[in-house]
C-alpha positions as CSV (number, residue, x, y, z in Angstrom):
1,X,-12.0,45.6,200.6
2,X,-8.6,44.8,202.1
3,X,-8.3,43.0,205.3
4,X,-5.4,43.6,207.7
5,X,-4.2,40.6,209.5
6,X,-1.9,41.0,212.6
7,X,-1.7,37.5,213.9
8,X,0.6,34.7,212.8
9,X,-0.6,33.3,209.5
10,X,-1.7,29.7,209.7
11,X,0.2,27.3,207.5
12,X,3.4,29.3,207.0
13,X,5.3,27.8,209.9
14,X,3.0,24.9,210.7
15,X,3.5,23.0,207.5
16,X,7.3,23.3,207.4
17,X,9.6,23.0,210.4
18,X,12.3,24.9,208.5
19,X,10.0,27.7,207.2
20,X,10.9,31.3,208.0
21,X,9.1,32.8,211.0
22,X,5.8,34.6,210.4
23,X,6.4,38.3,209.5
24,X,6.4,40.9,212.2
25,X,4.7,43.4,209.9
26,X,0.9,43.2,209.4
27,X,-0.2,41.1,206.5
28,X,-2.5,42.6,203.8
29,X,-4.9,40.7,201.6
30,X,-5.6,42.0,198.1
31,X,-8.9,43.6,197.1
32,X,-11.6,41.0,196.4
33,X,-9.6,38.1,197.9
34,X,-10.5,36.2,201.1
35,X,-7.8,36.2,203.9
36,X,-5.7,33.1,204.0
37,X,-6.4,30.4,201.5
38,X,-4.9,30.3,198.0
39,X,-4.1,33.9,197.5
40,X,-0.9,35.9,197.6
41,X,-0.6,38.3,200.5
42,X,1.9,41.1,201.2
43,X,3.1,42.7,204.4
44,X,2.8,46.4,205.0
45,X,6.6,46.5,205.1
46,X,6.9,44.9,201.7
47,X,4.2,47.1,200.2
48,X,6.1,50.2,201.5
49,X,9.3,48.9,199.8
50,X,7.5,48.1,196.5
51,X,6.1,51.7,196.5
52,X,9.5,53.2,197.2
53,X,11.2,51.1,194.4
54,X,8.5,52.0,191.9
55,X,8.9,55.7,192.7
56,X,12.7,55.4,192.4
57,X,12.2,53.7,188.9
58,X,9.7,56.3,187.9
59,X,6.8,53.8,187.5
60,X,3.4,54.9,188.7
61,X,1.0,52.4,190.1
62,X,-1.4,53.1,187.4
63,X,1.2,52.4,184.7
64,X,2.6,49.1,186.0
65,X,3.2,46.7,188.8
66,X,5.5,44.1,190.3
67,X,5.7,40.8,188.5
68,X,6.3,37.9,191.0
69,X,7.1,34.5,189.6
70,X,9.3,31.5,189.5
71,X,11.8,30.1,187.1
72,X,13.6,26.7,186.9
73,X,17.1,26.7,188.3
74,X,18.8,27.6,191.5
75,X,20.4,25.2,194.0
76,X,17.0,23.8,195.1
77,X,15.3,23.5,191.7
78,X,13.1,26.6,191.4
79,X,14.1,30.3,191.9
80,X,11.9,33.3,192.8
81,X,12.1,36.3,190.6
82,X,10.6,39.8,190.8
83,X,10.7,42.6,188.4
84,X,8.6,45.6,187.3
85,X,6.2,45.2,184.3
86,X,4.0,47.7,182.5
87,X,0.8,45.6,182.2
88,X,-0.5,42.2,183.2
89,X,-0.6,39.5,180.5
90,X,-3.8,37.9,179.3
91,X,-3.9,35.0,181.8
92,X,-2.1,36.7,184.8
93,X,-3.7,36.9,188.2
94,X,-3.7,40.5,189.3
95,X,-3.6,41.4,193.0
96,X,-4.4,45.0,193.9
97,X,-3.3,46.4,197.3
98,X,-4.6,49.9,198.2
99,X,-2.1,52.3,199.5
100,X,-4.4,53.6,202.2
101,X,-2.9,51.2,204.8
102,X,0.5,52.9,204.3
103,X,-0.8,56.3,205.4
104,X,-0.7,55.5,209.1
105,X,2.8,54.0,209.0
106,X,4.5,56.4,206.6
107,X,5.9,59.9,207.0
108,X,5.2,60.4,203.3
109,X,2.1,62.4,202.1
110,X,-1.2,60.6,202.3
111,X,-1.9,58.2,199.5
112,X,-5.6,57.4,200.1
113,X,-6.5,58.6,196.6
114,X,-3.5,56.9,194.9
115,X,-4.2,53.9,192.7
116,X,-3.5,50.5,194.2
117,X,-0.1,48.8,194.0
118,X,-0.5,45.7,191.8
119,X,1.2,42.3,191.7
120,X,1.1,40.2,188.5
121,X,1.5,36.4,188.7
122,X,1.5,34.1,185.7
123,X,-0.6,30.8,185.8
124,X,2.5,28.5,186.1
125,X,4.0,30.5,188.9
126,X,0.7,30.7,190.7
127,X,0.7,26.9,191.1
128,X,3.9,27.3,193.3
129,X,3.1,30.6,194.9
130,X,-0.6,30.2,196.0
131,X,-0.8,30.9,199.7
132,X,2.5,32.8,199.8
133,X,3.2,35.9,201.9
134,X,5.7,38.4,200.4
135,X,7.6,40.2,203.2
136,X,10.5,42.6,203.2
137,X,13.4,42.2,205.7
138,X,16.0,44.7,206.6
139,X,18.6,43.6,209.1
140,X,22.3,44.0,209.6
141,X,22.9,40.7,207.8
142,X,20.3,40.8,205.1
143,X,18.1,43.2,203.1
144,X,15.5,42.1,200.6
145,X,12.2,40.4,199.9
146,X,11.4,37.3,201.9
147,X,9.0,34.7,200.3
148,X,7.1,32.9,203.0
149,X,5.8,30.0,200.9
150,X,3.8,27.1,202.3
151,X,4.3,25.1,199.1
152,X,8.1,25.0,199.6
153,X,9.3,21.6,200.8
154,X,13.0,22.4,200.7
155,X,14.9,25.7,200.3
156,X,18.5,26.7,200.0
157,X,20.3,28.7,202.7
158,X,19.9,32.0,201.1
159,X,16.2,31.6,200.5
160,X,16.2,32.5,196.9
161,X,15.4,29.0,195.6
162,X,13.2,26.2,196.7
163,X,11.6,22.9,195.6
164,X,8.0,22.0,195.9
């Protein structure tokens, strides 16, 4: 079951005065996960963008997913990275987001029967990403994924690196 959360997530802005504002798009919790807590959530806007990028790359949801992780480096110490991967690794946490929530907000054909979109997170990255919301922002000044991470104590101006 997926829950749809439309209110401001607790912890995202409350823990950090410099944290990005809560996303304007509804937040989805993966199948089998409890809302909030130490899970990774995705906004509807981000899920739509992941689906579009996978289609553009010719990757079906059944054949792969989006790997979300961190690497050492960047101006604040740790950098976010995202890429497509064919399968989860042995110890990965897998988050499955049904595409049914996209039917109401998408002009594309209904996807109720489509396999869920999956996110893969390795154990090391999970330590830094637990509780995060993945959003997608498209403005005149910026276009890209936005990591709303309550574990971040300091981040750079562009938002692509942080320290915990």
